[in-house]
MARMIMAR-684737 format. One record per residue (C-alpha): x, y, z; residue in one letter. Coordinates in steps of 0.2 Angstrom, whole numbers, plus 5000, padded with zeros to 4 digits. Layout:
! MARMIMAR-684737
XYZa;...
This chain:
! MARMIMAR-684737
509648325024m;511348345033t;512148505037l;513748505048r;514648655054f;516548625053r;517348785058r;516848965061l;518049115059r;517649295065l;518849435060r;518949615065a;520349725057v;520749875067t;522250005067a;523049905082d;522949735072g;521749595069v;520549525082y;519449375081g;519349195085t;519149025076d;517948895083i;518148715077p;516648605078f;517048415080a;515748275076s;514448265090g;513948395103l;514948565104t;514748665119v;515148855119l;515448905138w;515949085143a;515349225154d;514049345149n;514549475136t;515949365130k;515349325113g;514349165114k;512849255105s;514049335093t;514649165087c;512849105085m;512349255076q;513849255065g;513449085059m;511649145054l;512349295046y;513649195036a;512149095029l;511149245025g;509849195037l;509749355048e;507949395042r;507349245052m;507649355067l;506949515061s;506249575044p;507349725045r;508949715034r;510149755049e;511749655053i;511349555069p;513049575076l;513649675090p;514749835090h;516349725091a;516049675073m;515249835066t;515949985074t;517149975089y;517849845102l;518549865119n;520149785123t;520649705140d;521349865146d;519749955142e;520450035127k;519150075113r;519750055095i;518750075079e;518349925068v;519049965050l;518449795042e;517649635048s;517049475041s;516249305045v;516849145037s;515948975040l;516548805034e;515048685032i;514848505025a;513248415018n;512748235018g;513848185003e;515348245013s;515548395001q;516348545010v;516148735006i;516748885015t;515549035015v;516249205017n;515249365020r;515849545024a;515149635040v;516049795037k;517049815021a;517049915005s;516049774996t;514149764998d;513549655013t;512349565001r;513849484993l;514249304998v;515749214992s;515849024992v;517548934992d;517248754986f;518348664999g;518948675017p;519748845016a;519748865035l;520248685042s;521148635026g;522148795023g;521948785005a;522148944995t;521848894977d;520048844979l;518748884966k;517749034972r;516049094966q;515049244971n;513149244975f;511949374982f;510649364997v;509249465003l;508749534986d;507249474976p;507749314967g;509049254980a;508049094983a;507549064964q;508949114953r;510549024950e;511649174956d;510549184972g;511449104987f;509949024995h;509548944979h;511348874979f;511248824998l;509548734995e;510348624981g;511948604992f;510848535006l;509948424994g;508248504998w;506848544987r;505748674996l;503948664991p;502748794985q;501548854999v;500048975000r;500249155005r;498949275012y;499249404998d;499749294983a;499349124977p;500949024980e;502749054985t;504248954990k;504448895008l;505949005011y;507548945021l;507249075035e;505548985039t;506448815041v;508048855050f;507148905066p;506748725069l;508548685071f;509048845080w;508748895098v;509249075102e;509249115121q;508749295118k;507049235112f;506849105125g;506948915127w;505048895131t;504648825114a;505548755098i;505648845086p;505849005097a;505449115082a;504849085065i;504649235054p;502849275049t;503149435040y;503349335024m;501449315024r;501449125022i;499849035028r;500148935044e;502048955041v;502448845058h;501448695051k;502148715034r;503948715040a;503648555052v;502748465038e;504248495026f;505548435039i;504548285043m;504148245025d;502248245028l;500948245015d;499748345025v;500048505015y;499948424999k;498248355003l;497748535009e;498348604993v;497348474983q;495848514993r;496048704990e;496348674972r;494748564970l;493748694980a;494448824967e;493948714953r;492248684960i;491948874962a;492648904944a;491548764938n;489948844947s;490449014940k;490648944922e;488948854924w;488049014929s;488849114914v;488348974902v;486648964909r;486349144908q;486949144890e;485849004886l;484249084893d;484749254883r;484949144867f;483249054869i;482349204874a;482749284858r;481749144849g;480349174861g;480749024872g;481348974889r;482448844898v;481348734910a;481948614924s;483748664923l;484548694940s;485448864944e;486948764951n;488048634944p;487348454945l;488248284943a;486548194942d;486148134924p;484348094929a;484048274935a;484948344920l;483948244908s;482348334914n;482948494907a;482148554891h;481748704881v;479948774879q;479248894866l;477749004869a;476248974859e;474849094863g;474649094882t;475448924884e;477248854885w;477448704873i;478948594875p;480248604860l;480048424856a;478148444854t;478448594842v;479748494832v;478448344830m;477148474824q;478348544811l;478948374805r;477048324802a;476848484792n;478448444782i;477648274779a;476048344772d;476948464761l;478048324754a;476548224750a;475848364739k;476348364720a;477748474715v;477248604701p;478148584685v;479448724682v;480248684666e;480148864660e;481248914675q;482548784674s;483748884663e;483749034675e;483948924690v;485348834682t;486249004678q;486049064696k;486748904703l;488248914691q;488549094697q;488349044715l;489548904713t;490849014705q;490649134720d;490948994732v;492548944723d;493249114723q;492849134741l;493648974746n;495149014736a;495249184745e;494949094762r;496448974758i;497549124753r;497149214769l;497449054780h;499149034772g;499549214777i;498849194794q;499949034797q;501549134791l;501149274803k;500849154817l;502449074814a;503349244814d;502549284830m;503049124838r;504849154832s;504849334839l;504149274856q;505549134857r;506849274853r;506049394866i;506049254880a;507849214876a;508349394877l;507349414893d;508249264901d;509949344895d;509449504902l;509049434919v;510749334920k;511749484914n;510849594928l;511349464941d;513149464935v;513149654935q;512449654953r;513749534959l;515149634951q;514449794959r;514249714976y;516049644975s;516749824971g;517349774953v;517649934944a;518049864927a;516749894914a;515849754906l;516649704889t;515449764876p;515849634863d;515649474875r;514249414886c;514649424905p;513749264908t;514349144895c;515849234888e;515049214870q;515649344857a;514249464854l;515049554838v;513549604827d;512449474835t;511249584845l;511249714830f;510749584818v;509449504830r;508649674833r;508649714814q;507749544811n;506549584825i;506049754817w;505849674801r;
């Protein structure tokens, strides 16, 4: 992973003109030197804000910039002027020398959750015809969906953030806000430890360890997850064993029997499992099922040795009953085949509907994200009703026909 800052731009528009600064970052070490209250922390926090990482400092959705970028600024002659608009732009490059420029408004008519990305060096190169794409931050889905800025930034950095355990949910992504503090030292939070502050409000278990293990590409967490999942499987196996054993006890009890020598807990010992057997009550004693079976087989052998009485006078009646039963079986089998065919058709229809619903749900999520970006950017034009806002595909009669097919 490589992330290099190339240039930072802070701009505040006032009635007296435009104020701000441009800070270039050369290869190697860059030192920002200035007296107190002269803007060092503003520059640092501005870079975090541009990348949508302000929640690594606080769970509150507040802009981590001083009044000079949000409300008013004081000139050298101690004149106080109101900030009308302000913004932060940050030019960054990744390990493959790809350069983008991230732009985010601080005070403007657009929503602060909107992040605009220029694909190229808009600050150092001065290009004005670069491709631009809008993303959103802070809202749910910003780290998972394709229009989320942190999802885009993760791919730009070449990262693949792992799934980690939470206190209040099974798993979640290791968010960028929990990893960046390892590269960021903020003097307001002290220099006594690195990282100075890793957010814990995301309810990620042992978030410090998870972040360090990801950066160092360690397998510790993977092994812990495997152990936890094995423990969950063992617990689930034990529960299933108990349920099956109770059901077996109830089933055998209905026949007047019981299960003997079967452990209450799961066993992996074949020798111990082989001792388990079923017993049936005979008077006041419990007789093993194998013994009862041997007795019944002996009785069957005795009956088989006896002569079969002649039943010639009943053969015609038995033959008629057999033919009738055969016809009944054929009719039932034909009805079974017919119902099975109907069931297969219905299942195919259900699967087709489920695929259509899934496609519609995916289209809905994408369209909502597009609407969100348009709303954040202040676009007043209404969506074209006959075209998809995501892929620009013509929608004339498509949804209507789809809905008709679904209701059929």
